C-alpha positions in Angstrom: 84.0 102.1 110.3 84.5 100.2 113.6 86.9 97.4 112.7 87.6 94.5 115.0 90.7 92.3 114.9 91.5 88.9 116.4 94.7 90.3 117.9 96.4 87.7 120.1 99.5 87.8 118.0 99.8 91.5 118.3 100.7 91.2 121.9 102.2 87.7 122.1 104.3 87.2 119.0 107.2 89.4 118.2 108.3 87.8 114.9 106.4 86.8 111.7 102.7 86.6 112.5 103.1 89.2 115.2 104.9 91.6 112.9 102.1 91.2 110.3 99.4 91.8 112.8 101.0 94.9 114.1 101.7 96.2 110.6 98.0 95.8 109.6 96.8 97.7 112.6 99.5 100.4 112.0 98.9 101.0 108.3 95.2 101.1 108.7 95.1 103.4 111.8 97.5 105.8 110.2 96.1 105.9 106.7 92.4 105.8 107.7 92.4 107.6 111.1 88.7 108.3 111.0 88.0 104.6 111.7 88.0 103.0 115.1 90.1 99.9 115.6 89.3 97.3 118.3 91.9 94.7 119.3 90.5 91.5 120.9 93.1 89.6 122.7 92.9 87.0 125.6 95.5 89.1 127.5 98.3 91.6 127.0 102.0 90.8 127.3 103.9 94.1 127.1 102.2 97.4 126.4 100.4 98.6 123.3 103.0 101.3 122.6 105.9 98.8 122.7 104.0 96.4 120.5 102.7 98.8 117.9 104.9 101.9 118.2 102.1 104.2 117.0 99.6 106.7 118.3 96.6 105.0 119.9 93.8 107.6 119.9 91.7 105.4 117.5 92.8 102.0 118.9 90.9 100.2 121.7 91.8 97.0 123.4 89.4 94.3 124.7 90.6 91.4 126.8 88.9 88.3 128.2 86.6 89.3 131.1 87.5 86.1 133.1 91.2 85.3 132.7 90.7 81.6 133.5 88.3 81.3 130.5 90.3 83.4 128.1 90.8 80.5 125.5 87.0 79.8 125.4 86.3 83.6 125.2 88.5 84.0 122.2 86.9 81.2 120.1 83.3 81.2 121.3 82.4 84.2 123.5 83.9 87.2 121.8 80.8 87.7 119.7 79.1 89.4 122.7 81.9 92.0 122.8 81.7 92.6 119.0 78.0 93.3 119.4 78.6 95.7 122.4 81.3 97.5 120.4 79.1 97.7 117.3 81.8 96.3 115.1 81.2 96.7 111.4 83.7 94.1 110.2 86.0 91.6 111.9 89.4 90.5 110.7 91.2 87.4 111.8 94.9 88.4 111.3 96.5 84.9 111.6 94.3 82.2 110.1 91.6 82.2 112.8 88.1 83.4 113.4 85.7 82.8 116.3 84.0 79.5 115.5 80.6 81.0 115.7 81.4 84.3 113.9 78.5 83.7 111.4 76.0 83.8 114.2 77.1 87.3 115.0 75.9 88.6 111.6 79.2 90.6 111.4 81.1 90.4 108.1 84.4 88.7 108.5 87.8 88.5 106.8 90.6 86.1 107.6 94.3 86.3 106.5 95.9 82.9 105.6 99.7 83.2 105.5 100.6 79.7 104.3 99.6 76.1 104.4 103.1 74.8 104.9 101.9 72.4 107.6 99.9 70.5 104.9 102.5 70.7 102.1 105.4 69.7 104.4 103.8 67.8 107.4 107.1 66.4 108.6 108.1 69.8 109.8 105.3 69.9 112.3 104.0 67.8 115.2 100.9 65.8 114.5 98.7 67.5 117.0 99.8 71.0 115.7 99.0 70.0 112.1 95.5 68.8 113.0 94.7 71.9 115.0 96.0 74.2 112.3 94.1 72.3 109.6 90.8 72.5 111.5 91.1 76.2 112.5 92.2 77.4 109.1 89.7 75.4 107.1 86.9 76.5 109.4 88.0 80.1 109.1 88.1 79.9 105.3 84.6 78.5 105.2 83.1 81.0 107.6 84.8 84.1 106.3 83.1 86.4 103.9 86.5 87.2 102.3 89.9 85.5 102.5 93.2 87.4 102.2 96.1 85.3 100.9 99.5 86.9 101.3 100.8 85.5 98.0 99.6 83.8 94.8 101.2 80.6 96.1 99.0 80.8 99.3 95.9 81.4 97.2 96.7 78.4 95.1 97.1 76.3 98.2 93.8 77.5 99.7 92.0 76.5 96.6 93.8 73.2 96.3 93.7 72.0 99.9 90.5 73.5 101.2 88.5 73.5 97.9 87.6 77.2 98.3 86.4 79.2 95.3 89.1 81.5 93.9 86.4 84.2 93.7 86.4 84.4 97.6 90.1 85.1 97.8 92.0 88.4 97.5 95.8 88.7 97.4 97.1 91.5 99.6 100.9 91.4 99.9 102.7 92.1 103.1 105.1 95.0 103.5 108.2 95.3 105.6 109.0 97.9 108.2 110.0 101.2 106.6 113.1 101.2 108.7 114.7 98.9 106.1 114.5 101.7 103.5 116.4 104.2 105.6 120.1 104.3 104.7 122.5 104.2 107.6 125.4 106.6 108.0 129.0 105.5 107.7 129.3 105.8 111.5 126.3 103.7 112.1 127.6 101.0 109.8 131.0 101.0 111.5 129.4 100.7 115.0 127.4 97.6 114.0 130.3 96.1 112.1 132.4 96.4 115.2 129.7 95.3 117.6 129.2 91.9 115.8 132.8 91.6 114.5 131.5 91.4 110.9 133.9 90.7 108.1 134.4 93.1 105.1 132.6 90.8 102.6 129.9 88.4 103.6 126.7 86.7 102.5 123.7 87.2 104.8 120.8 84.9 105.6 118.1 86.0 108.1 115.6 83.5 109.5 115.1 80.7 112.0 117.9 78.1 111.7 115.7 75.2 110.7 115.6 72.5 108.0 112.9 74.2 105.9 115.0 77.4 105.6 117.6 75.2 104.0 120.7 77.1 105.1 122.8 74.1 104.4 122.7 74.9 100.7 124.6 78.1 101.4 127.3 76.2 103.2 127.6 73.8 100.3 127.9 76.7 97.9 130.5 78.4 100.1 132.9 75.7 99.1 132.8 77.0 95.5 133.4 80.7 96.5 136.5 82.8 97.2 137.8 82.0 100.6 137.5 85.5 101.8 133.7 85.4 101.4 132.1 84.5 104.7 128.5 83.8 105.8 126.4 85.4 108.5 123.4 83.5 109.7 121.0 85.5 111.8 118.2 83.7 113.5 116.9 81.6 116.3 118.7 78.2 116.4 117.0 74.8 116.4 118.4 71.3 116.3 119.2 71.9 112.6 122.1 74.1 113.7 124.1 71.0 114.7 123.8 69.7 111.2 125.2 73.0 109.9 128.1 73.1 112.3 129.0 69.4 111.6 129.1 70.1 107.9 131.2 73.2 108.5 133.7 71.2 110.6 133.9 68.4 108.1 134.5 70.8 105.2 136.9 73.2 106.9 134.4 76.1 106.8 134.1 76.8 110.5 136.0 80.0 110.3 133.9 81.3 107.5 130.5 81.1 109.2 129.1 83.3 112.0 125.9 82.6 113.8 124.0 85.5 115.4 120.9 85.3 117.5 118.9 87.7 119.6 119.9 90.5 117.3 117.9 93.7 118.3 115.5 94.8 115.6 117.1 98.2 115.2 120.5 96.5 114.4 119.0 94.3 111.7 118.7 96.9 108.9 122.3 98.0 109.3 123.5 94.3 109.1 121.5 94.0 105.8 123.2 97.1 104.4 126.7 95.8 105.3 126.1 92.5 103.5 127.5 91.8 100.0 124.6 89.6 99.0 121.5 88.3 100.7 120.7 84.6 100.2 117.4 82.9 101.2 117.2 79.3 99.9 114.1 78.4 101.8 112.2 75.4 100.4 108.8 76.9 101.0 107.4 80.2 102.3 104.0 81.9 102.5 105.7 85.1 101.2 109.3 85.6 102.3 109.6 88.9 104.2 113.4 88.7 104.6 113.7 88.9 100.8 111.7 92.1 100.8 113.7 93.5 103.7 116.9 92.8 101.7 115.9 94.4 98.5 114.5 97.4 100.5 117.9 97.6 102.1 119.5 97.9 98.7 121.4 94.7 98.4 121.3 92.1 95.6 119.2 89.1 96.6 119.1 85.4 95.7 116.0 83.3 96.6 114.9 79.7 95.9 112.5 78.5 93.4 109.5 76.3 94.4 107.2 78.5 96.3 106.5 82.3 96.2 109.9 83.9 96.7 109.8 85.4 93.2 106.8 87.4 94.4 108.7 88.9 97.2 112.0 89.5 95.3 110.6 90.5 91.9 112.0 89.7 88.4 115.4 91.2 88.9 116.5 89.2 91.9 118.1 85.8 91.1 116.7 82.4 92.0 118.2 79.0 92.4 117.0 75.4 92.9 116.9 74.7 96.6 119.0 71.5 95.9 121.6 72.9 93.5 124.7 74.2 95.3 126.6 74.8 92.1 123.8 77.0 90.6 123.7 79.0 93.8 127.5 79.4 93.8 127.3 80.5 90.1 124.8 83.2 90.9 126.9 84.5 93.8 130.0 84.6 91.8 128.2 86.4 89.0 127.1 89.2 91.3 130.6 89.4 93.0 132.4 89.7 89.7 130.0 92.1 87.9 129.5 95.6 89.4 127.0 96.4 86.6 124.8 93.3 87.4 125.0 94.1 91.1 124.0 97.8 90.5 121.1 96.8 88.2 119.8 94.3 90.8 119.9 96.9 93.5 118.2 99.6 91.4 115.5 97.4 90.0 114.9 95.8 93.4 114.3 99.2 95.0 111.8 100.0 92.2 110.0 96.8 92.8 109.5 97.6 96.5 107.3 100.6 95.8 104.2 98.4 95.4 104.7 97.2 99.0 104.5 100.7 100.6 102.1 101.2 103.5 99.6 103.4 101.6 99.1 100.7 99.0 98.7 97.9 101.5 96.2 100.0 103.6 94.1 100.7 100.4 94.1 97.1 99.4 93.0 96.0 102.8 90.1 98.5 102.8 89.1 97.2 99.4 88.8 93.7 100.8 86.7 95.0 103.7 84.3 96.8 101.3 83.9 93.6 99.4 83.0 91.7 102.5 80.5 94.3 103.5 78.9 94.2 100.0 78.7 90.4 100.3 76.6 90.6 103.5 74.4 93.4 102.2 73.2 91.4 99.2 
């Protein structure tokens, strides 16, 4: 097949949606190398190799022919390029499709990651909410198949956009295989010294923002042994001031370390050095950091209320996002019981097998085949 992708995020975003977009192209091109993959992007920031880190014999890039009109090309004019490239199926990787994709006659698939901007509108600017809502709803209506990255996202698509569940397939995300590679003792020591990490610490990875709810961990820290510290890895926002103020007022400042701009290759080692991974986010589309943590072989605690149980599996622990004492109890249980810790690690690693690249690639191809059959009827 000749498969096209709406690929702006591949080249412009080097976190969540960009990681997902690159991962889809990677797993498909490696597991189904006989296909040809066309990436449609307004422009390129960086190089393909640095963005994808894979062989590119079966990958082709298409950019806007007139740079000044690249936004219009992406949403209205790309159909011409799809026809010229004889694309069999087109996949919008981040909630968007060309507005006139149906006129092209090419079957289309769109991935919806989450509808947090509808569930929690106060986290987003009004103009952004309205743009996202229009684009995502339009893409869901126009697409032949919709990929939801979790059961929670599927329920939200049905509820907020009134889309038939029969049109939606769940294809889970994976995480980079690097998180499953165990570091040597020397590698662990190098990273520990580089970031001056303590011997025993809790870890949370993700943007320092209100929705991620890191304040709950700080509150739980008051109920934990004083030698236990907390490492927060992520881009800071104004929410960081609330955390530092709480820490100052509760004599926790020396127990909390903020890290930002951590190179990707250092991150798996930091995970492996952690005692417990804690991710109390109020709402996620999936929760990749939880999957990264259990793949790294550390016990993990998530929050109830969205889809984190899907990412962490039945043998991770979960807490109310508003109950600091429950979180502290879970942490103390893991610290005090080596058998519980060992079981969580072993069962967590077993759970990650369903997220391997071969399974994800096969599930994506199944969705494409469904979309093709829909058009052929």
